[in-house]
MIVEX-952869 format. One record per residue (C-alpha): residue number from 1; residue in three letters; x, y, z. Coordinates in Angstrom, 3 decimals. Example, Ala and Ser with C-alpha at 12.3 -4.5 7.8 and 13.67 -1.06 7.14 Angstrom:
2
  num  residu        px        py        pz
    1     ALA    12.300    -4.500     7.800
    2     SER    13.670    -1.060     7.140
***
This chain:
555
  num  residu        px        py        pz
    1     MET    33.074   -24.763    -6.744
    2     ASN    29.499   -24.817    -5.667
    3     VAL    26.597   -22.487    -5.233
    4     GLU    27.289   -21.776    -1.521
    5     SER    30.771   -20.501    -2.159
    6     TYR    30.545   -19.045    -5.740
    7     HIS    29.854   -15.697    -4.610
    8     LEU    33.458   -15.431    -3.283
    9     ASN    34.547   -15.152    -7.053
   10     PHE    33.205   -11.522    -6.756
   11     VAL    33.970   -10.290    -3.358
   12     SER    36.944    -9.970    -0.960
   13     GLU    36.344   -10.255     2.828
   14     GLU    38.586    -9.810     5.873
   15     TYR    37.628   -10.575     9.374
   16     ASP    39.001    -9.461    12.626
   17     LYS    40.095   -11.814    15.542
   18     ASP    36.513   -12.104    16.825
   19     GLY    35.178   -13.135    13.425
   20     LEU    33.477    -9.775    12.685
   21     LEU    33.719    -8.625     9.145
   22     LYS    36.079    -5.540     9.004
   23     LYS    36.635    -5.380     5.048
   24     PHE    34.532    -6.084     2.291
   25     SER    35.324    -5.141    -1.336
   26     LEU    34.111    -6.166    -4.755
   27     LYS    36.054    -7.826    -7.543
   28     TYR    34.555    -8.602   -10.793
   29     PRO    35.166    -8.988   -14.587
   30     GLU    34.678    -5.981   -16.849
   31     ASN    31.717    -7.764   -18.411
   32     PHE    29.924    -8.867   -15.170
   33     ASN    26.319    -9.645   -15.669
   34     PHE    23.951   -10.925   -12.861
   35     GLY    21.825   -12.828   -15.380
   36     TYR    24.532   -14.746   -16.999
   37     ASP    27.283   -14.837   -14.161
   38     VAL    24.936   -15.835   -11.204
   39     ILE    21.600   -17.134   -12.546
   40     ASP    22.987   -19.017   -15.403
   41     LYS    25.923   -20.257   -13.487
   42     TYR    23.785   -21.531   -10.740
   43     ALA    21.668   -23.272   -13.105
   44     GLU    24.625   -25.053   -14.461
   45     LEU    26.156   -25.918   -11.019
   46     GLU    22.718   -26.872    -9.397
   47     PRO    19.837   -26.733   -11.649
   48     ASN    17.400   -28.208    -9.192
   49     ARG    18.346   -25.860    -6.324
   50     ARG    15.271   -23.894    -5.104
   51     ALA    15.542   -20.318    -5.898
   52     LEU    12.016   -18.622    -5.604
   53     MET     8.907   -19.674    -3.573
   54     TRP     5.647   -17.820    -4.479
   55     VAL     2.333   -17.992    -2.570
   56     ASP    -0.745   -15.795    -3.193
   57     LEU    -3.899   -14.994    -1.258
   58     LYS    -5.813   -17.747    -2.699
   59     GLY    -3.313   -20.336    -1.561
   60     ASN    -1.832   -20.897    -5.015
   61     GLU     1.805   -21.865    -4.811
   62     ARG     4.724   -21.958    -7.326
   63     THR     8.416   -22.990    -6.813
   64     PHE    11.055   -22.127    -9.247
   65     THR    14.758   -23.558    -9.315
   66     PHE    17.743   -21.847   -10.724
   67     GLY    17.406   -23.863   -13.842
   68     GLU    13.900   -22.609   -14.304
   69     LEU    14.723   -19.134   -13.626
   70     SER    17.531   -19.367   -16.198
   71     ARG    15.253   -21.010   -18.987
   72     LEU    12.374   -18.636   -18.312
   73     SER    14.604   -15.412   -18.351
   74     ASN    16.018   -16.601   -21.732
   75     LYS    12.546   -17.031   -23.058
   76     ALA    11.607   -13.589   -21.776
   77     ALA    14.828   -12.054   -23.145
   78     ASN    14.128   -13.560   -26.593
   79     MET    10.390   -12.187   -26.449
   80     PHE    11.748    -8.650   -25.628
   81     LEU    14.298    -8.730   -28.337
   82     ALA    11.524    -9.836   -30.863
   83     ARG     9.721    -6.474   -29.989
   84     GLY    12.631    -4.435   -30.667
   85     ILE    14.025    -3.893   -27.215
   86     LYS    17.859    -3.448   -27.219
   87     LYS    20.711    -2.729   -24.976
   88     GLY    20.084     0.678   -23.227
   89     ASP    16.227     0.571   -23.768
   90     HIS    14.013     1.416   -20.795
   91     VAL    11.177    -0.892   -19.693
   92     ILE     8.606    -0.224   -16.943
   93     LEU     7.519    -3.060   -14.739
   94     VAL     4.417    -2.758   -12.652
   95     MET     4.109    -6.327   -11.596
   96     LYS     3.299    -6.127    -7.810
   97     ARG     4.631    -9.410    -6.198
   98     HIS     3.782   -11.610    -9.234
   99     TYR     6.579   -14.396    -9.689
  100     GLN     6.823   -13.204   -13.314
  101     PHE     8.569   -10.192   -12.197
  102     TRP    11.715   -12.313   -11.248
  103     TYR    12.363   -13.693   -14.524
  104     THR    11.417   -10.577   -16.423
  105     MET    14.032    -8.688   -14.345
  106     ILE    16.799   -11.274   -15.193
  107     ALA    15.775   -11.232   -19.021
  108     LEU    16.219    -7.350   -19.158
  109     ILE    19.509    -7.707   -17.212
  110     LYS    20.706   -10.183   -19.798
  111     ILE    19.929    -8.212   -22.922
  112     GLY    21.300    -4.959   -21.311
  113     ALA    18.025    -3.074   -21.079
  114     ILE    17.262    -0.796   -18.241
  115     ALA    14.418    -2.058   -15.935
  116     ILE    12.203     0.663   -14.127
  117     PRO    10.370    -1.119   -11.350
  118     ALA     7.238     0.765   -10.317
  119     THR     4.526     0.503    -7.790
  120     TYR     1.062    -0.396    -8.735
  121     LEU    -0.285     2.579    -6.738
  122     LEU     0.634     5.168    -9.415
  123     THR    -1.978     7.323   -11.129
  124     VAL    -2.380     8.443   -14.814
  125     LYS    -0.365    11.583   -14.020
  126     ASP     2.463     9.472   -12.486
  127     TYR     2.714     7.266   -15.617
  128     VAL     2.697    10.207   -18.058
  129     TYR     5.646    11.745   -16.238
  130     ARG     7.491     8.435   -15.872
  131     ILE     7.128     7.289   -19.564
  132     ASP     8.092    10.817   -20.897
  133     ALA    10.960    11.532   -18.426
  134     ALA    12.467     8.055   -18.751
  135     ASP    11.732     7.671   -22.552
  136     VAL    10.231     4.175   -21.841
  137     LYS    10.010     1.814   -24.820
  138     GLY     7.867    -0.938   -23.381
  139     VAL     5.787    -1.922   -20.345
  140     VAL     5.004    -5.204   -18.520
  141     ALA     2.069    -4.631   -16.048
  142     THR    -0.342    -6.507   -13.851
  143     HIS    -4.010    -7.049   -14.768
  144     ASP    -4.852    -6.267   -11.174
  145     GLY    -6.644    -3.013   -10.201
  146     GLU    -6.586    -0.152   -12.706
  147     VAL    -2.917    -0.352   -13.682
  148     THR    -3.415    -1.072   -17.344
  149     GLU    -6.394     1.399   -17.647
  150     TYR    -4.271     4.147   -16.124
  151     ILE    -1.357     3.211   -18.509
  152     ASP    -3.662     3.389   -21.511
  153     GLU    -4.799     6.959   -20.430
  154     ALA    -1.318     7.935   -19.870
  155     THR    -0.041     6.819   -23.360
  156     LYS    -2.535     9.135   -24.994
  157     LYS    -0.698    12.115   -23.337
  158     THR     2.786    11.101   -23.692
  159     HIS     5.186    12.189   -26.340
  160     GLY     6.674     8.714   -27.318
  161     GLU     5.292     5.545   -28.487
  162     LEU     5.574     2.200   -26.634
  163     LYS     6.994    -0.746   -28.500
  164     PHE     4.928    -3.145   -26.606
  165     LYS     2.434    -3.585   -23.654
  166     LEU     2.415    -6.910   -22.030
  167     ILE    -0.193    -7.746   -19.396
  168     VAL     0.324   -10.261   -16.638
  169     ASN    -2.451   -12.509   -15.234
  170     GLY    -5.250   -11.274   -17.314
  171     GLU    -6.553    -9.870   -20.510
  172     ARG    -7.177    -6.468   -21.854
  173     GLU    -7.578    -5.011   -25.416
  174     GLY    -4.496    -3.551   -26.994
  175     TRP    -2.264    -5.565   -24.577
  176     GLU    -0.373    -8.953   -25.363
  177     PRO    -0.757   -11.774   -22.712
  178     PHE     2.622   -12.232   -20.942
  179     ASP     2.326   -15.790   -20.150
  180     GLU     1.093   -16.816   -23.735
  181     GLU     3.594   -14.771   -25.563
  182     ILE     6.770   -16.056   -23.648
  183     GLU     5.951   -19.531   -24.658
  184     LYS     6.497   -18.810   -28.195
  185     TYR    10.172   -18.247   -27.811
  186     PRO    13.119   -20.374   -27.217
  187     ASP    14.885   -21.042   -23.871
  188     THR    18.380   -20.591   -25.168
  189     LEU    20.118   -17.196   -25.407
  190     GLU    23.642   -16.351   -26.790
  191     ARG    25.327   -14.099   -24.347
  192     ILE    24.774   -10.374   -25.357
  193     PRO    27.912    -8.306   -24.377
  194     THR    27.392    -6.027   -21.443
  195     LYS    29.751    -4.363   -18.895
  196     ALA    29.645    -4.147   -15.201
  197     ARG    29.685    -0.325   -14.983
  198     GLU    26.792     0.019   -17.505
  199     ILE    23.393     1.130   -16.171
  200     PHE    20.881    -1.735   -15.738
  201     LEU    18.376    -0.408   -13.135
  202     MET    16.426     2.890   -12.595
  203     TYR    14.280     3.812    -9.685
  204     PHE    12.051     6.737    -9.300
  205     THR    12.540     8.144    -5.908
  206     SER     9.598     8.863    -3.821
  207     GLY    10.644    12.297    -2.581
  208     THR     8.546    14.705    -0.482
  209     THR     8.529    17.632    -2.868
  210     GLY     8.418    18.035    -6.552
  211     TYR     8.597    15.364    -9.272
  212     PRO    10.406    12.231    -8.366
  213     LYS    14.029    12.021    -9.526
  214     MET    15.343     8.860   -11.362
  215     ALA    18.248     7.187    -9.532
  216     ILE    20.266     4.969   -11.822
  217     HIS    22.470     1.922   -10.892
  218     ASP    25.109    -0.032   -12.733
  219     HIS    25.605    -3.960   -12.333
  220     THR    27.886    -3.501    -9.208
  221     LEU    24.641    -2.799    -7.383
  222     ALA    23.939    -6.547    -7.518
  223     LEU    27.256    -7.550    -6.194
  224     ALA    27.160    -4.956    -3.378
  225     HIS    23.995    -6.411    -2.137
  226     ILE    25.843    -9.553    -1.205
  227     GLN    27.136    -7.614     1.703
  228     THR    23.445    -6.728     2.536
  229     ALA    22.200   -10.249     2.320
  230     LYS    25.194   -12.184     3.784
  231     HIS    26.413    -9.927     6.537
  232     TRP    23.413    -7.940     7.345
  233     GLN    20.299   -10.318     6.873
  234     LYS    22.376   -13.421     7.494
  235     VAL    20.576   -15.406     4.743
  236     CYS    21.616   -19.074     4.627
  237     PRO    21.925   -21.138     1.352
  238     ASN    19.375   -23.661     2.477
  239     GLY    17.077   -21.133     4.160
  240     ILE    13.951   -19.158     3.037
  241     HIS    14.246   -15.400     3.077
  242     LEU    11.167   -13.132     3.358
  243     SER    11.449    -9.310     2.993
  244     VAL     8.285    -7.528     2.884
  245     SER     8.146    -5.256    -0.225
  246     ASP     6.365    -4.727    -3.411
  247     SER     8.340    -5.341    -6.584
  248     GLY     8.243    -1.649    -7.383
  249     TRP    10.388    -0.442    -4.525
  250     ALA    14.129    -0.556    -4.086
  251     LYS    13.657    -2.598    -0.941
  252     CYS    12.944    -5.479    -3.446
  253     ALA    16.489    -5.165    -4.669
  254     TRP    17.706    -5.132    -1.084
  255     GLY    15.867    -8.144     0.082
  256     LYS    14.212   -10.193    -2.677
  257     MET    16.561   -10.354    -5.668
  258     TYR    20.333    -9.908    -6.040
  259     GLY    22.054   -10.529    -2.612
  260     GLN    19.873   -13.317    -1.670
  261     LEU    19.999   -15.166    -5.108
  262     ALA    23.819   -14.680    -5.148
  263     MET    24.061   -16.413    -1.819
  264     GLY    21.867   -19.321    -3.061
  265     THR    18.934   -18.892    -0.630
  266     CYS    15.376   -19.354    -1.509
  267     VAL    13.457   -15.930    -1.893
  268     PHE     9.961   -16.223    -0.563
  269     VAL     7.379   -14.052    -2.154
  270     TYR     3.837   -13.579    -0.505
  271     ASP     1.746   -12.091    -3.258
  272     PHE    -0.714    -9.861    -1.171
  273     ASP    -2.589    -6.467    -1.458
  274     LYS    -3.189    -5.366     2.025
  275     PHE    -0.902    -6.066     4.940
  276     ILE    -2.850    -8.074     7.630
  277     PRO    -0.455    -9.035    10.479
  278     GLU    -2.201   -12.149    11.421
  279     ASN    -1.955   -13.518     7.751
  280     MET     1.714   -12.747     7.533
  281     LEU     2.330   -14.333    10.878
  282     ALA     0.487   -17.598     9.526
  283     ILE     2.648   -17.554     6.279
  284     MET     5.813   -17.270     8.349
  285     GLU     4.719   -20.270    10.623
  286     LYS     3.358   -22.350     7.731
  287     TYR     6.332   -22.035     5.435
  288     LYS     9.032   -22.014     8.043
  289     ILE    10.664   -18.609     7.079
  290     THR    14.174   -18.670     8.414
  291     THR    15.261   -15.075     7.927
  292     PHE    12.868   -12.016     7.759
  293     CYS    13.067    -8.411     7.063
  294     ALA    10.424    -5.643     7.374
  295     PRO     9.816    -2.139     8.461
  296     PRO     9.491    -1.459    12.282
  297     THR     5.746    -0.722    11.912
  298     MET     5.011    -4.134    10.836
  299     TYR     6.785    -5.445    13.849
  300     ARG     4.623    -3.189    16.028
  301     PHE     1.577    -4.778    14.404
  302     PHE     2.850    -8.207    14.703
  303     ILE     3.337    -7.641    18.607
  304     ASN    -0.193    -6.184    18.823
  305     ALA    -1.578    -9.258    16.884
  306     GLY    -0.533   -11.565    19.662
  307     LEU     2.800   -13.535    18.905
  308     GLU     2.020   -16.166    21.309
  309     LYS    -0.681   -17.539    18.946
  310     TYR     2.051   -18.367    16.292
  311     ASP     4.960   -20.920    16.045
  312     LEU     7.799   -18.728    14.851
  313     SER    10.567   -21.202    15.962
  314     SER    11.873   -21.431    12.365
  315     LEU    13.056   -17.843    12.490
  316     LYS    16.698   -17.526    12.993
  317     TYR    17.497   -13.805    12.188
  318     CYS    15.473   -10.727    11.870
  319     ASN    16.158    -7.399    10.411
  320     ILE    14.384    -3.845    10.197
  321     ALA    14.860    -1.045     7.695
  322     GLY    12.794     1.713     6.009
  323     GLU    12.346     3.876     9.180
  324     ALA    14.239     4.181    12.585
  325     LEU    13.468     1.496    15.169
  326     SER    12.148     2.397    18.654
  327     ALA    13.565     0.619    21.755
  328     GLU    10.229    -0.460    22.812
  329     VAL     9.617    -2.553    19.604
  330     PHE    13.090    -3.992    19.867
  331     ASN    12.576    -5.180    23.409
  332     ARG     9.057    -6.500    22.954
  333     TRP    10.125    -8.435    19.877
  334     LYS    13.081    -9.936    21.738
  335     GLU    10.975   -11.021    24.659
  336     ALA     8.511   -12.879    22.413
  337     THR    10.821   -14.586    20.023
  338     GLY    14.308   -14.314    21.622
  339     LEU    15.683   -12.513    18.509
  340     GLU    17.199    -9.173    18.253
  341     LEU    16.108    -6.828    15.500
  342     MET    19.222    -5.776    13.406
  343     GLU    18.563    -2.491    12.054
  344     GLY    20.114    -1.248     8.867
  345     TYR    20.201     2.149     6.969
  346     GLY    20.479     2.775     3.406
  347     GLN    18.392     4.334     0.399
  348     THR    17.062     3.810    -2.987
  349     GLU    20.403     5.292    -4.157
  350     SER    22.530     2.893    -2.248
  351     THR    22.892    -0.720    -0.669
  352     CYS    23.201    -1.067     3.188
  353     LEU    25.379     1.880     4.313
  354     ILE    25.019     1.575     8.067
  355     GLY    23.944    -1.520     9.882
  356     ASN    24.169    -3.971    12.734
  357     ILE    26.061    -6.661    10.893
  358     ILE    26.589   -10.431    12.112
  359     GLY    28.511   -10.514    15.286
  360     MET    27.727    -6.845    16.266
  361     LYS    25.751    -6.212    19.655
  362     PRO    22.817    -4.064    18.667
  363     LYS    21.864    -1.129    20.682
  364     PRO    18.086    -0.674    20.650
  365     GLY    17.239     2.181    18.381
  366     SER    20.704     2.597    16.767
  367     MET    21.209     2.026    13.113
  368     GLY    24.582     0.324    13.833
  369     LYS    28.044     1.130    12.278
  370     PRO    29.141     1.809     8.720
  371     THR    29.359    -1.385     6.725
  372     PRO    32.761    -2.318     5.495
  373     LEU    32.093    -1.682     1.958
  374     TYR    31.781     2.203     2.401
  375     GLU    33.418     5.092     4.355
  376     VAL    30.747     6.903     6.090
  377     ASP    30.897    10.117     8.110
  378     LEU    28.888    12.977     9.551
  379     PHE    29.269    16.394     8.126
  380     ASP    28.097    19.732     9.245
  381     LYS    26.583    22.423     6.813
  382     GLU    30.190    23.570     5.891
  383     GLY    31.328    20.139     4.983
  384     ASN    33.358    19.524     8.102
  385     PRO    33.275    16.361    10.305
  386     VAL    31.187    16.663    13.435
  387     PRO    32.423    15.193    16.801
  388     ASP    30.538    12.391    18.585
  389     GLY    27.223    13.292    20.000
  390     ALA    26.680    16.172    17.473
  391     VAL    24.067    15.910    14.747
  392     GLY    25.559    15.873    11.180
  393     GLU    24.589    14.819     7.646
  394     ILE    25.422    11.281     6.783
  395     VAL    27.795    11.347     3.996
  396     VAL    29.604     8.494     1.893
  397     LYS    33.115     9.007     0.570
  398     GLY    33.346     8.449    -3.124
  399     ASP    32.436     9.603    -6.632
  400     TYR    29.382     8.715    -8.693
  401     GLU    31.431     7.476   -11.587
  402     ASP    33.131     4.870    -9.903
  403     THR    31.835     4.096    -6.371
  404     GLN    30.665     0.467    -6.473
  405     GLY    27.115    -0.151    -5.215
  406     LEU    26.042     3.497    -5.041
  407     PHE    23.930     5.063    -7.647
  408     ARG    25.569     6.766   -10.773
  409     GLY    23.590     9.913   -10.396
  410     TYR    20.012    11.138   -11.410
  411     TYR    18.949    10.471   -15.026
  412     ASN    18.852    13.519   -17.110
  413     ASN    19.314    15.704   -14.045
  414     GLU    22.989    16.943   -13.735
  415     GLU    22.084    19.583   -11.409
  416     ALA    20.292    17.238    -8.827
  417     THR    23.294    14.978    -9.303
  418     GLU    25.773    17.725    -8.126
  419     ARG    23.735    18.743    -5.235
  420     VAL    24.249    15.355    -3.707
  421     TRP    27.599    14.201    -5.222
  422     HIS    30.143    16.817    -4.611
  423     ASP    33.609    17.301    -2.890
  424     GLY    34.418    13.756    -2.913
  425     TYR    31.225    12.596    -1.085
  426     TYR    27.643    11.507    -1.580
  427     HIS    25.387    13.561     0.560
  428     THR    22.424    11.458     1.795
  429     GLY    20.276    14.371     3.140
  430     ASP    19.708    12.376     6.305
  431     THR    21.165    13.314     9.531
  432     ALA    22.359    11.332    12.595
  433     LYS    24.417    11.403    15.732
  434     ARG    27.341     8.995    16.369
  435     ASP    28.131     7.819    19.983
  436     SER    31.541     7.119    21.477
  437     ASP    31.252     3.543    20.549
  438     GLY    30.794     4.385    16.804
  439     TYR    27.071     3.561    16.653
  440     TYR    24.917     5.786    14.451
  441     TRP    21.596     7.197    15.612
  442     TYR    19.184     8.457    13.113
  443     VAL    17.845    12.083    13.639
  444     GLY    15.744    12.725    10.518
  445     ARG    15.869    14.291     7.113
  446     ASN    17.669    17.756     6.760
  447     ASP    14.378    19.608     6.420
  448     ASP    12.519    17.684     9.120
  449     VAL    14.816    18.714    12.066
  450     ILE    12.967    21.004    14.455
  451     LYS    14.933    23.923    15.865
  452     SER    13.253    24.906    19.218
  453     SER    14.979    27.236    21.733
  454     GLY    18.342    26.375    20.469
  455     TYR    17.599    22.649    20.501
  456     ARG    17.798    20.423    17.442
  457     ILE    14.934    17.882    17.774
  458     GLY    14.759    14.893    15.428
  459     PRO    11.048    13.865    14.671
  460     PHE    11.699    10.326    15.261
  461     GLU    13.051    11.171    18.848
  462     VAL     9.429    12.236    19.831
  463     GLU     7.611     9.730    17.546
  464     SER     9.365     6.709    18.969
  465     VAL     8.006     7.745    22.441
  466     LEU     4.651     8.733    21.225
  467     VAL     3.956     5.424    19.645
  468     THR     4.509     3.648    23.068
  469     HIS     1.279     5.306    24.322
  470     PRO    -1.581     2.842    23.791
  471     ALA    -3.755     5.499    22.319
  472     VAL    -1.339     6.316    19.587
  473     LEU    -1.748     4.202    16.377
  474     GLU     0.424     6.467    14.048
  475     CYS     1.894     9.871    14.427
  476     ALA     4.183    12.417    12.752
  477     VAL     6.115    15.105    14.457
  478     THR     6.885    18.439    12.854
  479     GLY     7.843    22.015    13.960
  480     VAL     5.339    24.937    14.026
  481     PRO     6.181    28.521    14.279
  482     HIS     6.338    29.918    17.755
  483     PRO     6.891    33.504    18.735
  484     ILE     9.477    32.876    21.472
  485     ARG    11.053    29.482    20.656
  486     GLY    11.212    29.920    17.072
  487     GLU     9.540    26.507    16.607
  488     ALA     7.285    24.327    18.885
  489     VAL     7.066    20.580    18.537
  490     LYS     3.851    19.501    17.027
  491     ALA     2.397    15.879    17.089
  492     THR    -0.306    14.930    14.500
  493     ILE    -1.835    11.788    15.798
  494     VAL    -4.088     9.023    14.475
  495     LEU    -5.675     7.464    17.514
  496     ALA    -5.941     3.597    18.127
  497     GLU    -9.367     2.048    18.058
  498     GLY   -11.527     2.856    21.126
  499     TYR    -9.909     6.338    21.835
  500     GLU   -11.647     9.644    21.303
  501     PRO    -9.964    12.951    20.925
  502     THR   -10.217    14.984    24.310
  503     GLU    -8.257    17.793    26.017
  504     GLU    -7.507    15.092    28.870
  505     LEU    -6.136    12.582    26.433
  506     LYS    -3.984    15.319    24.825
  507     GLN    -2.497    16.188    28.331
  508     GLU    -2.100    12.572    29.062
  509     ILE     0.055    12.026    25.910
  510     GLN     2.181    15.210    26.466
  511     ALA     2.807    13.968    30.015
  512     HIS     3.757    10.567    28.652
  513     VAL     6.350    12.175    26.375
  514     LYS     7.773    14.362    29.072
  515     LYS     8.145    11.316    31.361
  516     ASN     9.993     9.206    28.738
  517     THR    12.336    11.719    26.997
  518     ALA    13.817    15.138    27.594
  519     PRO    11.019    17.448    28.520
  520     TYR    11.992    19.953    25.900
  521     LYS    11.037    17.502    23.241
  522     TYR     7.337    17.183    24.248
  523     PRO     4.703    18.199    21.729
  524     ARG     3.455    21.515    22.900
  525     VAL     0.905    21.322    19.843
  526     VAL    -1.377    18.262    19.505
  527     GLU    -3.638    17.550    16.527
  528     PHE    -5.957    14.404    16.240
  529     VAL    -6.561    13.269    12.599
  530     LYS    -8.325    10.328    11.068
  531     GLU    -5.251     9.700     8.680
  532     LEU    -1.676    11.063     7.856
  533     PRO    -0.683    12.189     4.468
  534     LYS     1.568     9.683     2.755
  535     THR     3.673     9.218    -0.461
  536     VAL     2.701     6.219    -2.571
  537     SER     5.436     4.332    -0.894
  538     GLY     3.850     4.667     2.412
  539     LYS     6.206     7.273     3.828
  540     ILE     4.629     9.958     6.126
  541     ARG     4.732    13.486     4.228
  542     ARG     5.844    15.687     7.108
  543     VAL     6.212    18.442     4.423
  544     GLU     2.475    18.291     3.705
  545     ILE     1.704    18.653     7.372
  546     ARG     3.822    21.689     7.625
  547     GLU     2.387    23.295     4.331
  548     ASN    -1.205    22.775     5.841
  549     ASP    -0.225    24.366     9.051
  550     ARG     1.143    27.287     7.388
  551     ASN    -1.898    27.715     5.143
  552     LYS    -4.077    27.750     8.334
  553     GLU    -1.809    30.299     9.782
  554     ASN    -2.044    32.606     6.799
  555     LYS    -5.924    32.449     6.523
***
């Protein structure tokens, strides 16, 4: 048994005559634990195999082997145990892209604690809510920015008391230095009993309204992401995989942790604050990244930065996720690199539900087909399957108590759980269409679909055309009340540098949309703005645009 084949202990795969994956299921012992059964096992099989490569803005580099991840996670586990953290306790991690995040996560997995990764963009109010709502016992946070200051302010307003506060890459009064403290503890750890169906991870969903919900996952998430890494991202054991994500988001679990390490590949971490396309392209060239995953917006910026200036010949496979892909970006990337962008769809609550897996021929703009681990369908509002070509909500067959790889519900929120888990299905809240070949095409969120003169118009259908106009840097499409049509399509647009908002430009953009998609979809209302409202995770808040429009109308 070697690292490259070890993952087959936990999965069962079947392929059709053309070599395309047709069945994928999980098989695991009752006590499966990613820390012991993957990281420690790989440290035993190939202790010197490269697991993690980290680079920061200053040019500092660190490389960690599986043997080092095993030892460092044991030391961190002993450090947490010494501070009273036990199985089931909740610990917030606000660690950006610092390399310490990886062995901290593995340590918490080993002791059966529940990690809550969080973005460094949170405010005092956000921390107060999260610490109280999740009954947090401890926190590990970056020294960068105002994170620790905000957490200190928040703890003055919370109900409970933290058992510890550890700071990474700096010092602050009242905080213990992570790197110094971890060195005080042994690098061996006796296995702590845990079970595969116990909770090990919690994410606060970014949501567009109200306070974020807390999606909880059991250990099968780590195994289900083998399908994500192996069959969607096509990571290779001797390659270097880069997914663009801060450690605070579920995209990190998708592309920088479980599936990739289980496949024995090297996870590449670029520790930066602001996305600069030229810097990212230079990193990809210098470190010879082999597989890459990022949102479509980043690919658009890469294209505009001038791909011809960089040697990306090391790239073997590219994926996109996080938002729907326009055919224009797909085609331009392929022209420049020869690589097709393989789109995938999933949520904080899931692994890859729909995707263009290895061997499939992607259709530009399509999410692909349901991945073999899940039974996916499209339902109408009455819970009935819709025919091909009709819009329906994406649903996944199963039950939150035993569907492997899907979240177990929302922590302390039975009502919210039952709203999405009912009648034998998980209801995603996202809508799509399916064509006659079985490919799924994203339409939008349930509350984002625009109904105009009997038509159902998905925002992305219009946005994907708008962004092909050179004057449009960013845009959001929403519906506004219309006396005849019920709703009219509105485009809120951030202009690219060198363009000024004029009536002539507005008409030019409208004509561009009419020319490139069905005329009934064109934006009858256009507003130019300096920036779009977004969540802390960078998602455009269409709901805020709609609310602002309603407020203007009522004045």
